[in-house]
N, C-alpha and C positions, 0 to 999 in steps of 0.2 A: 858581371863577366859576363860578355856576350858567347856562346854555345858555339862548336863548330861541326861539321860533318868529320868523321875521325877522330874527334878528341876523345879521350880517356881520360877516365878519372878513378879514385879510388874511394871506398867507402869504409869508414872507419870500424875499427873492431868494438865487438860489443859481446857482452856475457854471452859464451857460446857462439858467436859467429866472427870468423875469422873476415880481414878485410878481404874486399872481390874488385876485381879490376873490371869496370862498365865503359861501354863502346857505347858512342850517339853516330847510329847507324843510318838517319835522314840528315837531310840539311835545315838546319834549324831556322836559316832565313826564308825556306819558303813555307813554312805552316807553323801553328800555334802546337801542334801535338809533334813530340819526337820518339822519334825508335831509338832504345837503347837494348844491350843484352849485357850481362857478365859474363867470365869465365868462371867456370869452377873445375876443381882436381878431382871430379868423378863425372861422367858422363852420368846420362840419366839413364836409369833403367828401363822407361818405358818411352820412349824415345827416340828422337833424331837427333844427334849433334855433327859438330864440326870441330875436329881436331886442330888444337892450336898447339904447335911445337915449343919448345923450348927454344928461347932466339929470336921467337917471331916479332915479341916484344920485350922489352928491357923487363916489365914486370913478370913476364913468363920464364918458370924456372924450369917449370917439367911440363910434360905434355900435360895438358888442358883442355876442357870444351867450352863449345857455347850450344847450350842446350835449346835447341829450336820453340820446344813449348812456354817456354819460362821469359822468351822476349816480353818486352814489358814497351808502352807508349806512355809518354808523361806528358804536363805542361809545360814550353818550351821557356816562361816565365818562372814557374817553382823552380827549375834545374838552375837558369842563371842564378838564380838569388842562394842558392844553396851553395854555387860555385860559389858565387862572391864573397861570402860570408866564411867561406873557409871549410862549411860543413861537410863538403866533399873535397877532397884532394888531387888537384887536377896530377896526371902524366904526362908519358909521351904521344903523341899523335898515332894512330893507327898508320901502318907504311900504305901508300895508295894499293899496293899489290895483294898485301893482307886485307882492306877494306873492300876490295871488290870481289877478291874470294868470300867473302861473310855476306855481303851483300847477294852477289849470283845464288848463293845457297839458301839463304832465308828466303829467297824470291820464287826457288823451284823447291821449299819446303810444303806439303801438306799440311804440317800441324804450327807452323808459326801463327800467333794471334793473327785472326780476320785484319782487324785494323793496320796492323804493320803492315801487312802485305800489301794493303790498298796504298798506305803511304810511301811505302818502296816504289810498287809499281808508278800511281801518279809523278814519282820524280824520276822516274826513268832509270830506274836504280834497278832493271831486271836484265 
């Protein structure tokens, strides 16, 4: 399964860890590395967050937070393997408005990991 910009997926529940919604925030067709972020029910006490309100995505049932310092970059091929094998469950794509709001906030942030910021800027997502 090919990953795409704005795609979301849910991680499986594990002991002590609830499922989380993750989002593809860079265009996987434009490079081997992909920017990902997840939504948490708690803000990060030591860093910047973007608030996502209930209803902005079908998975979000209460105010949740994208923690900028916890943005990740991963290999596209590995992500696509996990999606294809069902180890990650596909969810609804982000709306264009929510995707743009997230990308704008990430590129303006000073705490987003450097590699993620570079990828987003290189793709013109700033």
